[in-house]
N, C-alpha and C positions, 0 to 999 in steps of 0.2 A: 534593381536592374535599370530603371529609368535614369537614376543619377549616374550610373556607370556609363550608360549610352550617351547622355548629354556630355559628360566629361570627355569621352573618347571622340565625340563629334567636334567639340570645341578644340580639343587638342589637335585633331586631324586638320581642321581648317587653319589653325595657327601654324601647324607644321608646314603646310603648303607655303604659307607666306614666309616662313623662316627659310625654307629652301629656295623660294623664289628670290629672296633677298631684296632688300631695298634697292639694290643696283638695277633690278628690272624696272622698278618705278622710275628711277633716275633716267634710265635710257629712254623710257617712254616719254617722260616729261621733256627731255632734251629735244626729242623729235616733234612733240605735239604742242609745246608751250614755248613760244618764241621769246617772250619777255623774261629775261634772265632773273630779275628780282622776284617776279611772281613765281617763276619756276622754283627757285631756291626756297622761297617761303613755303610753297606747297610741299615740296619734298621734305623740308625740315620738320614740318608739322606731321607729315605721314610717317617719317622715320621715328620721331619721338613717340608717337602713338603706338607704332609697331612695337618698339622696345618696352614701352610701358605695359602693353597688353601681354607680351610674353612674360615679363616679370610677374605680373599679377596672376596669370594663369599658373605659373610654376608654384607660386605661393599657395594658391587655392588647392592645387593637386598634390602639394607636398612632394614635388619632384625637383630634380636638379637640371633635367633636360626634357624637352618635349618628346612625347611618346616613349618615355623611359620604361613604361610598363607594357608597351605594345611593340616589341621589336620586330614582329612579323610585318606589321603595317609600316613601320619605319623603313624596313628593307624594301618593301614593295614600292613605297614612294620614291626611294632613292633610285630604284630601277626604272621607274616611270619617267622621271624628270628629263633624262636626255632625249626622250621622244616628244614630250609635251612642250618643253621650254622653247624650242625653235618656233613653234606655232605662235607663241607670244610675240616674238620678234616680227614674224610675218604679219600678224594682226596689227601691230603698231604701225608697220610700214604701209599697210593697206588703209588704215585710218588716216594716216598722213596724206596719202594720195587722194583719198576721198575729200578731205578738207581742202586740198589744193585745187579741187574742181574736177578731178578724174572720177566722176560718179558714173561709172560704166557697169554694165551687167557682170563683166569679169571681176572687177574690184569687189562688187557686192557679193558675188559668188564665193570669192576667196575669204572675205570677212565671215560669211556664214559658215564656210568649211572650217575656219579656225575656231569659231565658237563651238561648233559641233565636236571637233577633235579634242579641244581642251576639256569640254564637258565629258566626253566619253572617257578620257584618261582619268579624270577626277572620279567619275562614277565607278570605274572598274577597280580603282585602288583605294577607295574610301575617301 
């Protein structure tokens, strides 16, 4: 049971990143990291590690796709993403504003709301 739980937890966490796609990270880096060389270096490292992790996980689980053995959770995540994904974009924009000096109660409240919203979405769907 513990092994099965650990596998499904790892798979779920990786599934979220798979559906978040490295393009979310690229978009965040474009907004938050102004140095183009640094931004590309960070993103390339992130993307390579992401793909390496997915390949390794699939080998360990003996699957050809993530959540292959848990289609209910896979479907739940697909339904959740259209509601959670926009919060990521809002969060990145608010972090950009805060870094630019707009450290207001409204910006901080929106950042906290996006953290809570994303967390609730993840918690409710695994």
